[in-house]
C-alpha positions in Angstrom: -37.9 -21.8 -29.5 -34.7 -22.9 -27.9 -34.9 -25.7 -25.4 -32.9 -25.2 -22.2 -32.0 -27.7 -19.5 -31.2 -27.2 -15.9 -28.6 -29.7 -14.7 -26.4 -30.4 -11.7 -22.7 -31.0 -11.5 -20.4 -31.6 -8.5 -16.9 -30.5 -8.1 -14.1 -30.8 -5.6 -11.5 -28.4 -4.3 -8.5 -30.6 -3.7 -6.1 -29.2 -1.1 -3.1 -30.2 0.9 -1.3 -28.8 4.0 2.3 -27.9 3.3 4.7 -26.0 5.6 1.7 -24.9 7.8 0.0 -23.4 4.8 -2.9 -24.7 2.7 -2.5 -25.2 -1.1 -5.2 -26.0 -3.6 -4.9 -27.9 -6.8 -6.4 -26.3 -9.9 -6.6 -27.8 -13.4 -7.0 -26.2 -16.8 -10.2 -26.6 -18.8 -9.8 -28.5 -22.0 -10.9 -26.0 -24.6 -10.2 -22.5 -23.1 -7.3 -23.5 -20.8 -8.7 -21.5 -17.9 -7.9 -22.5 -14.3 -10.9 -24.5 -12.8 -11.6 -27.2 -10.3 -12.3 -30.8 -11.2 -16.0 -31.2 -11.8 -18.6 -33.1 -13.8 -22.1 -34.5 -14.0 -23.3 -36.4 -10.9 -23.5 -40.1 -11.9 -26.7 -41.8 -11.0 -25.2 -44.4 -8.8 -22.9 -42.1 -6.8 -23.4 -39.4 -4.2 -22.5 -35.8 -5.2 -19.2 -36.1 -3.3 -18.4 -39.6 -4.7 -19.0 -38.3 -8.2 -16.8 -35.2 -7.5 -14.0 -37.5 -6.2 -14.2 -39.6 -9.4 -13.7 -36.3 -11.4 -10.7 -35.5 -9.2 -9.1 -38.8 -10.2 -9.9 -38.5 -13.9 -9.2 -34.8 -14.4 -6.4 -34.1 -11.9 -4.9 -37.5 -11.0 -5.5 -37.2 -7.2 -7.2 -39.2 -4.5 -8.3 -37.9 -1.2 -9.9 -38.3 2.2 -13.6 -39.2 2.5 -14.2 -36.6 5.3 -15.5 -33.7 3.4 -17.8 -30.7 3.7 -19.8 -28.9 1.1 -18.0 -25.6 0.6 -20.6 -23.9 -1.4 -22.4 -23.9 -4.8 -22.8 -21.6 -7.8 -24.6 -21.4 -11.1 -23.1 -21.2 -14.6 -25.0 -20.2 -17.7 -24.0 -22.8 -20.4 -25.1 -23.0 -24.0 -27.6 -25.8 -23.2 -29.0 -24.2 -20.0 -28.2 -23.5 -16.4 -25.7 -25.6 -14.5 -25.8 -25.8 -10.7 -22.4 -26.9 -9.3 -21.9 -28.1 -5.7 -18.3 -27.9 -4.5 -16.8 -30.2 -1.8 -13.5 -30.2 0.0 -11.1 -33.0 -0.4 -7.7 -33.3 1.4 -5.4 -35.0 -1.1 -3.6 -38.1 0.1 -2.3 -39.5 -3.2 -1.0 -37.8 -6.4 -0.7 -40.0 -9.5 1.7 -39.5 -12.3 -0.6 -41.1 -14.8 -4.4 -40.5 -15.0 -7.0 -40.3 -17.8 -6.8 -36.5 -18.6 -3.1 -36.1 -18.2 -2.6 -35.2 -21.9 -5.6 -32.8 -22.0 -5.1 -30.7 -18.9 -2.4 -29.0 -16.8 -2.5 -29.2 -13.0 -0.8 -26.9 -10.5 -0.8 -26.3 -6.8 -1.5 -22.7 -5.7 -1.6 -20.8 -2.5 -5.2 -19.8 -1.5 -4.5 -16.2 -2.7 -3.0 -17.3 -6.0 -5.8 -19.8 -6.7 -8.4 -17.1 -6.0 -6.6 -14.7 -8.4 -6.4 -17.4 -11.2 -10.0 -18.5 -11.4 -12.6 -16.3 -13.2 -15.9 -17.3 -11.5 -16.5 -14.9 -8.6 -18.4 -17.5 -6.5 -15.5 -20.0 -6.9 -13.0 -17.2 -5.8 -15.1 -16.9 -2.6 -15.2 -20.7 -2.0 -11.4 -20.9 -2.4 -10.8 -17.9 -0.1 -13.1 -19.3 2.6 -11.5 -22.8 2.5 -9.1 -22.3 5.5 -12.0 -21.3 7.8 -14.2 -24.1 6.7 -11.7 -26.9 7.2 -10.2 -25.5 10.4 
């Protein structure tokens, strides 16, 4: 019998306002090079958002505001079990040229429409599309 685990991750949807439009930052996954958001396991000494913010620095090289809202959540079936991912907003206020995953991932700013077209997870598409209404 295969043992399965249920686990939680937190992710962040980094965004910026540019020329009266909202852009979101996506990164590529390491193995399959698909467009995703920065996310990872929730560290025991951090809140879900603090952990997501740490992933944004490590994986995308961005820092952001502490004012945030939970944008939504979705489940992924992984090889080891079911992963429940909470997604938070983060307005970017600093973009670094050097960061831990710089050599492993690409990062790119997208319009809301382009970002929704480039991610594969239907629930993440919905979260991206709803961002402008959620952040006002």
